N, C-alpha and C positions, 0 to 999 in steps of 0.2 A: 569300406572297400566294396565295390560292386563289379559285376561283370562288365567289361567294356569290349565292344567289337573292334576288330582289326580291319582297317580299310584295305580293300583289294590292292590298291596301289602300293601298300607297304610290303606286300608279299609277292608282287609281280616278279616274273623272271628278269633277272638283271638288276633289280633294285638292291640298293645297299642295305645290309642288315645293320640295324642301329640298336643301341641300348634301349631306346624307348619301346621298340617292338618286343624285346625280351621282357621288359618290365610289364608290358600289357599281358603277355602270355603268363608270366609268373603270377601277377595279381589276379588274373582270371582263374587260374588253377587254385590259388589260395582261397578265393571266394567260393569256388565250387566245393572244395573240401570242407570249408567251414559250414556251408549249407547242408552237406551230407551229414556231418557230425551232429548238427542241430536236429535234423530229422531223426537220426538214430537215437538220440537222447529222448526225444519226445515220444517216439513210437515203441520204446522198449517195454513198457508195462501197459497192457490194455485190459480194461475190465471185461471179462468174458461173461460173467454172471454177476448181477447185482440184484439180489432178490430180497425184497422187504416183506416181512410178515408183520402185519399191523394189528391182527386180531387173533388171539390164540384160544385154545381150549385145553381142558385137562386131559392129559394122556401121558403114558410113561415112555412110549416109543412111537415113531411114525415112519413108515416106509413109503418111499416114492412121493414125497411132498411136491417135488418139482423135477421135471425132466428137461434135458437140453440136448438137442442134436446139433453137432458141430457142422458148420458150413465152411470152416477154414481149418487149416493145419496150424497148431500152436502147441507150445509147451507150457504147462501150468507152472507158474513161478511163485504164487502166493495164494493162500486161501485162509479165510478166517471168519469167525462169527462175532457179531457185536450186539450186545444187549442195549436196550434203551434205559428203562427204569427198572432197577432191581427190586424195589419194594421189599416185601417180607419173604421173598423166595429163599429156600434153602436147598441143599443138595447140589447137584451139578447139572450143567447144560452141555451136552456133547453131541456133535453131529458127524456125519460121514458123507463123503462124496464118493460114489462108486462109478466105475467106467465099464461100458460094454462095447466091444468092437463088432458085435454081431447083430443084436436085436434088443427089444425091450423086455425079453424074458427075464424074470427075476434071477434065475439061476446063472445067467451069463455075466452078471455084474461083479466087479472086483474093486475093493477099496483102493483109492489112490494114496492112502495114508498108511504109515506104520504106527504113528501116534495121531489120533484124531483130535481136531480142534475141540477144546473143552474150557469152560469157565466154571470154576468152583465158587458157588454163591457166597460161602462164608467169608471169602476174602475179596469179593467183588463189590464194585460200586457202580452207580449209574454210568452208562456209556462205555463200559469196559469192553475190550476185545480179547479174543483168544490169542495166545502167543506161543503155545506149546506144540503146535502141529509139526509133524515130520512126514515128508512125502516118501512114498515108495518110488524110487527112481525108475523102476520098470513100468510104472503106470501113468506117468505125467505127460507123456507125448500123446497128443490128441490129434487124430486125423479126421478129414472130412467124412461124415457119416457115423463117427463114434457117438455114443450116447453117454451122458453124465446123469446120474440120479442123486438127488439130495434126500438123505434120511436123517431123522433125529434118533440117536441111539440112547440118549439119556435125557430126560426132561427134569427140570427142577421140581421140588415138592413144596408143599405149604402154599399153594396158590396157583395162579395161571400165568405162564410166560406169555405176555400179551404182545410184545413188540421185540423183534430182532431183525438182524440183517445178515445175510450170507453174501460174501464177496469172494470171487475167484478172479485172479489176474493171470494173464498169459502173455507170451511174446512169440 
């Protein structure tokens, strides 16, 4: 089904209203609504941040590895970390995303999580992703000009976490 135009003669003053006219109107509305539903489905989950770290170093925590200033309003709907190769790493890998509505001053940032994304290495395998994260509902609405900061709050032990991915989705 596709949109079909209605000829001016079909709606001229004094022209008889026919079933074909109403069928065209109905079919055009059906097509219109189907297209809107398709767009809404496609546009619901947008990756806001997709940040790969492909070369790591040894550290136990890291503050301010990445900053993002929003140029759109959105609500964070999903955020997770993914490791690539686990290797011989032990311990846990945990990250935090913090939000500031004012500036890049470290004291102004507040976590968007009540439970931070974490991967426990003892049960992990290559290409695992965190699934435990819980959002703080009061911190997930992001406005134009808000800042997000990416921190590592716990790094694995017994080696170097060399490759991982942070992904944040919003709508």
